[in-house]
C-alpha positions in Angstrom: -43.8 23.9 17.8 -43.5 21.6 14.9 -41.9 18.2 15.2 -39.5 17.1 12.5 -40.7 13.9 11.0 -38.2 11.3 9.7 -39.1 8.6 7.3 -38.9 5.1 8.5 -37.7 2.2 6.2 -40.5 0.6 4.2 -41.9 -2.7 5.6 -41.4 -5.6 3.3 -44.4 -7.2 1.7 -45.5 -10.3 3.8 -45.3 -12.6 0.8 -41.6 -11.8 0.0 -38.8 -13.7 1.7 -35.6 -11.8 2.1 -32.6 -14.1 1.3 -29.0 -13.0 1.5 -25.9 -14.8 0.3 -25.0 -15.3 3.9 -28.1 -17.4 4.3 -26.9 -19.8 1.7 -28.3 -18.5 -1.6 -26.3 -20.0 -4.4 -25.9 -19.0 -8.0 -27.0 -21.6 -10.5 -24.2 -23.3 -12.3 -24.8 -25.2 -15.5 -24.0 -28.9 -15.2 -21.2 -29.9 -17.6 -22.0 -32.9 -19.6 -18.8 -34.9 -20.5 -18.1 -34.8 -24.2 -17.9 -38.1 -26.0 -14.6 -38.1 -27.9 -15.5 -41.2 -30.0 -16.7 -39.7 -33.4 -17.5 -42.9 -35.1 -21.3 -43.4 -34.9 -22.2 -46.2 -37.3 -23.7 -49.2 -35.5 -23.9 -52.5 -37.5 -26.2 -55.0 -35.8 -27.3 -52.0 -33.5 -23.9 -52.1 -31.7 -22.4 -48.6 -31.3 -18.8 -47.9 -30.4 -18.7 -47.2 -26.6 -18.2 -43.6 -25.7 -14.7 -42.3 -24.8 -14.4 -39.6 -22.2 -11.4 -37.7 -20.8 -10.7 -38.1 -17.1 -11.6 -35.1 -14.9 -8.1 -33.9 -14.9 -7.6 -34.6 -18.6 -4.6 -36.9 -18.0 -6.2 -40.1 -19.2 -9.1 -41.4 -21.2 -11.9 -43.9 -20.3 -14.0 -46.3 -22.3 -16.0 -49.2 -21.1 -14.8 -48.6 -17.6 -11.1 -49.0 -18.5 -8.6 -46.1 -18.3 -6.0 -45.5 -21.0 -3.0 -43.2 -21.1 -3.7 -41.9 -24.6 -6.7 -40.9 -26.5 -5.6 -43.1 -29.5 -5.5 -46.2 -27.2 -8.9 -45.4 -25.8 -10.5 -44.9 -29.2 -8.9 -48.1 -30.5 -10.2 -50.0 -27.5 -13.7 -48.5 -28.2 -13.5 -49.8 -31.8 -12.4 -53.2 -30.6 -15.3 -53.3 -28.1 -17.7 -52.5 -30.9 -16.2 -55.2 -33.1 -16.6 -57.8 -30.2 -20.2 -56.7 -29.6 -21.0 -56.8 -33.3 -19.6 -60.3 -33.7 -21.6 -61.5 -30.6 -24.8 -60.0 -32.1 -24.0 -61.7 -35.4 -23.5 -65.1 -33.6 -27.0 -64.7 -32.1 -28.5 -64.2 -35.5 -27.8 -67.8 -36.6 -27.0 -68.4 -40.2 -28.2 -64.9 -41.1 -25.5 -63.5 -38.9 -22.7 -64.9 -41.1 -22.8 -61.9 -43.5 -23.2 -59.5 -40.6 -20.2 -61.1 -38.8 -18.1 -60.6 -41.9 -19.2 -57.0 -42.2 -18.2 -56.4 -38.6 -14.6 -57.4 -39.4 -14.3 -56.1 -43.0 -16.4 -52.9 -42.9 -17.2 -51.6 -39.5 -14.0 -52.1 -37.6 -11.7 -50.7 -40.4 -14.1 -47.7 -40.7 -14.0 -47.1 -36.9 -10.2 -47.3 -36.7 -10.0 -45.0 -39.8 -12.2 -42.5 -38.0 -9.5 -42.2 -35.3 -7.1 -40.6 -37.8 -9.6 -37.9 -38.6 -10.7 -37.3 -35.0 -10.5 -33.6 -34.2 -9.6 -34.3 -30.6 -6.2 -35.7 -31.8 -3.7 -33.1 -32.8 -1.3 -34.4 -35.4 1.5 -31.9 -36.1 2.9 -33.9 -39.0 6.4 -32.4 -39.0 8.7 -32.8 -41.9 12.3 -32.7 -40.7 14.6 -32.6 -43.7 12.7 -35.0 -45.8 11.8 -37.3 -42.9 8.1 -37.6 -42.4 7.7 -37.4 -38.7 4.2 -37.3 -37.2 3.9 -36.1 -33.6 0.6 -36.8 -31.9 -0.3 -35.0 -28.8 
């Protein structure tokens, strides 16, 4: 009489480790790098404008460790911090820093604050209500 033979499951190779999700296998998730919302990148006297980041919930904005309610306020504070740093660097240059100090105030700071107006992170609806120029910034 012939015996019926059934196939047994294959034995795993000894060098492979079987891992299941229940044993803690995790999917790789990319680490999100916060996006710097400060678009002005000139650095007179090697002093850049500090970065501006949105808070984790997006309700406020942070620059130089200080939290601001609006992006416009945080960007303005970033420009002011750059101006202060530029002036300090100019003072450390001695007499050669006089021209640099003037450039901090007359060139760099106005350019930084002007960049706020063209920052793509600010949405300016610029509504015209019956001849009244009303700008709404969100």
